[in-house]
Every structure is written in structure tokens, then in C-alpha cells.
N, C-alpha and C positions, 0 to 999 in steps of 0.2 A: 723934157719931154713928158707932156701927159701920157699916163697907161690906166686903162680901165679894164678888168674881166668879167665874163658872164659865163656864167656855166650850164652845164649842160640839161635839159630835160627830160631827157632818155637816149641811152645806150646799148648795143645790144652785140654776142657776139654772131656770125652767120659762119655754122659747119654745113662743108659740101655731105662728109660721110654722113651727117646727123640731117637729111632732108630738111624732116619736121620738130628738130627739136628748136626750142625757147630757152633765151638765155637775157634776159631782160634786166634783173635782178641780178646778174652776179658782179663783183666785186672788179673783176678781171675782164679783158678785153683781149684778147689775141687775133692777131697776127700773123699768120703764120703757114709755112709749107709743110707736108707730113705723109709719112705709109702705112697705111691703117691695117690694122691685123690681115686683111686678106692680101697683102701688097699693094691695092689701089693709090694712086698717087690720089689726094686727099689739100684742100686747102684753109682756111677757115681767115676772111674778112671781116673789120668791125664797121660800123655805123653807130652815127652820132647826132643827135639835134638840139640846138639851142633856141630858146625862146624866139618867136618875131619880133613878141611885140619891146622884150629886153632889145635889141636890135635895134629896132626903129627910136626907141627912146636915150641912147646910147647917139645916136649918130646926131637926131635930133636936137635934140634937149642936154647933152653934152659936150660933144665935138662942134655943133653948130656948122660955122661954115669952114671949118679949118680943112685941108685935107687931111686923110688918114693912109693907115695901111691896118687889118686886121693879116691875125695870125693863131691858124689852129695850134691850141698845144696839149700836148701829149706825154704823160710822162711813164717811163722804166718801168715795168714791178719787176718782169726778171727774164734775162734770155738764153738762148744755150743754142750751141755751132753754129755759133751763126759764121758767114763767110768774112771772108776779106773785104768786099766791099756787097753794098746790095741799095736799089731803090726802093721808096716806098712812094705811090699812089695816091692820091685826094682828087673825088671827084664831089660833085653837089648829085642828092640821090635826085629821079626823076619821080620817084611816088613816095606819096607819105606811108607812112606803118605804126601798128600797132609794139609797143615795146613786152607787154607781157607780163608771167609773177615766174615765169622759168629761172634755172640754173643749170648749170651745164651736169652737176652732178645728181639731178631726181632720179629715182628710180620710182614707178615709171617718170619717162621722159613728161614735161610738160610744154605744150602745145597752142597753148593760149593769144600768144601775140610772133612776132617778127623770127624767121626761122630761114634758113637757103630755098626754100620753098617758095614759101608765102610770106605776103608784106601783112597779114596779118594772122587768124587761129588756122590749124593745119584743116585743109578742104577746102578754104576761105579765096581769097583773093592770090595769085600766084604774081609772081617779080615777071616773068616771062611768062605771054600768052599766046606765043606763035608771034606775034609780030611786034614792031620795036615803032615805037613813037616817033615821028620825023625828029634828029638832033640829039638822041638817045642809045643808048647799047648795056648789052651787058654779058654772060656769057655759059656757054654751055659744058656741060660732059659729059657724053654718052649719052642715054634717055634723061641724068640729072640733072633738070636746067634748075638757074634762076642765080643765087647768088648777088640779089641786088640790081637795081638799071642807074641809069646816072645819064649825065650829060657829058656830051662827048668834045664839044668845043676847047681848043685848046687855051681857052679865051679864062676857061675856069678851072683845068685841069693844075694841079701844084703838086709839086715832086721835091722831094729831098732824100739826096744821096748822102747814103755812113760809109764809112773807111772802118779796118780795125781800131783807131785810135780815136775815132771821132766819139765825140759824145752820142744815145741812142736815144733820147728823146728824141721827141714827133716836134718842131716849129715848120710850119707850112704855113706860107704866102698865103689868104686868102680872100685879097683886097676884092677882087674882082668879080668872084662868088657873093662874098657880102652885099657890094652896091645894085650886085643886080637880085637878090632877094630882096633888099629894101625897097628898089625900083621896081619893084612889080615882075619883072623881066620874066624870073623865074620864078618856080612858089620856095618855098623853103621845108625843106625835105630831109634837111641833115646834108653830112656828107657818109661818103661812105670810104674808109682805107681799105688800099692793097698790094698786094705786089707785083709789080710788073708780068704781063702774060706771058710775056717767055720765059718765067719761070715756074709759074700756077699750073701743075696739074700735070708736074715733067718730072724727069728720072737727075735736073741739073743739080738741085738744090732744096735739101732738107732743114729747117731750121726752125725755132720755136721765139718766139716775140711777142711777150706779156704786156702790157700796162692797164695804169690804172682805170678805173672806168665813172663812169656819174655818179656809181653806186658807193665807189669807196668808201672806207671809215680814214684812212688818212688823209695827211694834208698834201693829198696831191692829185689833186681831182683833174679830170679836162677844162682846157678853161677856151676861150675865143678872145684872145686877149685885142684892143681897141693901143692904138698908140700914132700919136698927135701932140703938135707944137705948142 
């Protein structure tokens, strides 16, 4: 089997508790559920994009006419208070976004890129602006709307379930989404990674999962992995 990997052009974490904070230069991506200091239920979601030209070049000039599968691979950096069972969800984003120059720890916060509320700098383009494009959705939490917008078709949704004894690295089969990007059926705006809506913004589970981002200085950057015979 042949295997070929490409690496992200940008990645960031969206934090519901910090609606305008950009984290596009952090070495870590977070997909967590947590309680704020005020006791509110909050979440974080990760967004990540791979270069369109490298995707098309891989399919056209390396894979050729062979059938292939594509996998989104993201490596765990740290985890805490994880439950016995949980599921990760991935969808293709329906809007483009700016990576920005921010980090979670910046004070004052950096607001020049994607955040929970905005696809670009604070005060610019909202992820959610009152209505969704047909075939897409997002989420609301009270008056704090945002957290990305994504394609809802089951054709594009990818899931991975974890148990207390399973490997916690992410390996999601995303072949249908990659083929849709390559054919032009939908635009390549990257992926969003999130927890199930049944546990987001609830008291059900509070746990933290941190992964190496596209700007990591380790040997574990996220990858879009193509496999074919």
C-alpha cells in the first residue's frame, strides 16, 4: 500500500468563553468541554485546513486513476478527566477563515483572525449571521453564537468513538469530503472537530483533550493521509 501525507496550511481553536480570541499560532489544538470561572458550560472546537493545490496534485499526479482513502490524523498531546467513552465528530467547514497571529495566553487577547464569533478579525464576518446556507448548520449558546458553520450531510460527516483502553489519537476517514473538494462540489475551507452536541454546553461531561497543531515544533503535526494500492 502506498501512503502519502500532506500537512496543514493553518489551524486554530475556537473558544466559546472567548468569542473574539484568536489562537491561530498556538502549538496546541483543543477540543474540550469545560466550566468557566462563572460556572457556565463552555466548549472549544478545532479547525484545520490543508492546501487545495496539494490535495489535487496528490490525487492527479501521485494516485492517478487508483481508488484511494483519505484520513485526517491528529495526535494527542494531553488529556484530562476523560470519560470511559466519547465520540469525536468532523465536518467540512462551509466558510473560509483567517488563521490570525494570536495565542490563547496573549494579554491583551489577539483578535486578528478566526475566533468563536468571527471568521476573520473581531467585528468583521460572523460565522453565523442570522441564517444558514442550505445544507449547513452551526450552533448557538444563548446570545453567544458562533463556533463555526459546517456541511451537515451524512456523506461528509466523520466520527470516531473512543473507549478507556483505545488509542486517543484521531484518525478519521474523510474520503468523501476530500473527493467533494477535489471535484468542486463544495469548497475546501477545512475541517471542524467537535464533540457530540449531546454533551456540548451541558453538565454531562467535562473533559479536556489537547492535540498538536499545525504549528507544533514536535514530530507530530496533523496530517491528511492518502492511502492506495
